[in-house]
N, C-alpha and C positions, 0 to 999 in steps of 0.2 A: 441593373447593368450586367451582362451575362458574361462569362469568363473569356469567351472568344472575343468578346468587345474589348475587355481590358488588354487581352493579348495583342490585339490590332493596333490599340493606343500605345501600347509598349513597344511594338515594332516600330511606329512612327516616330516616337520620341527616340529610339535607339538610332534610326535612321538619320534623324535630324541632328544627334550629337555626333555622328560619325561625319555627316556633311561640314559641320561647324569645325570639327576637329582637323579635316582635310584642307579647309581653308586656312586656318590657323597655321598648319604646317606649311602651306604653300607661301604665305607671308614670311615665315620664319626662313625658309629656303632662300627665298629672294634677298631677305635683308642679309643673310649670312653670305651669299655670292657677293653683294655690294661691298661688306665689310672685307671680304678676301681680296677683291679687286683693289680696294684703297689700300690695303696692307702690302699688296705687291707693288703698286705705284709708289708708296712711300720707301720701301725697301729698294727699288729700283732707282729712284731719286737719289737716295743715300748714296748707294754704289757710284753713281755717276758723279756727285758732288766731291765724295772722297777721291775718286780717281783723278778728277781734274784738278782738286786741290794739291794732291800730292805732285802731279805731274807739273803743274804750271806754277807751284809755288816756289820751285827751285830754278833760278835765273839759269843755271847752267843747261838743265833739261829743256827749259823753255826755248833757250838759245838754239839747242840741237833740233827741237821739233820745228821752229820757224826755218831754219836752214834746211831741214829734210824736206818740208812741205813746199819749200821753194827749189828743189832739185839741185842743191849746193853740191857739187862735187868734190869740194875740199873736205868734206867730212873725213874725219879719221875712222880707222875699223872700230873703235870704242863707242864713238858718236853715232856712227851707222847702226850699230847693234842696239844703242839706246833708243834711236829713233824706230826702228824694226819694232822693239818690243812695246814701246808706247802705242804704235798703230796695231799691233797684234791685240793689245788690251782694248782698244776702240772697236776694232772689228769683232771682237769677241761680246763686246756690250751690245753692239747693234745686231748682230746675229741672235742672239738671246732674246733681245727685244723683239725682233722680226717673228721669233718662235711663239714668243708670248702672245703676240697680236695674233698669229695664225690661230693659236690655240683658245682665243676669245678672252684672254687674261686683261688685255689692254685694248681699250675702245678706239674706234677709227680715229676720233679727233684727237687724242693724245698721241697715236702713232703718227699721224700726218704733221702734228705740231713737232714732234722729236725729229722727223726725217727733214722737215723744212729748216729746222735750226742746224 
């Protein structure tokens, strides 16, 4: 076997090694993207649950929210302010969720489910 034959075999083996490492890298990137989406989903879900638990575990705030959603004109200025701030939190959450969907960090099924809920 000549030196050029060995060089050709070495070139083939190195090309094969590069191909294998590229396939492995592609799989790693795909898995990393899935893990990142799962982490984002868990964090988003945690924020939503925390916000809902904080808002709706307080009977007084729950009453203000229900009255505000029913367009109760007897809300005091303090109650109107409470209602507006709860709504701002909700709108900010949905805005952020929409932007995450547009950036591809939330899949279509999860986005549709949240919007329908």
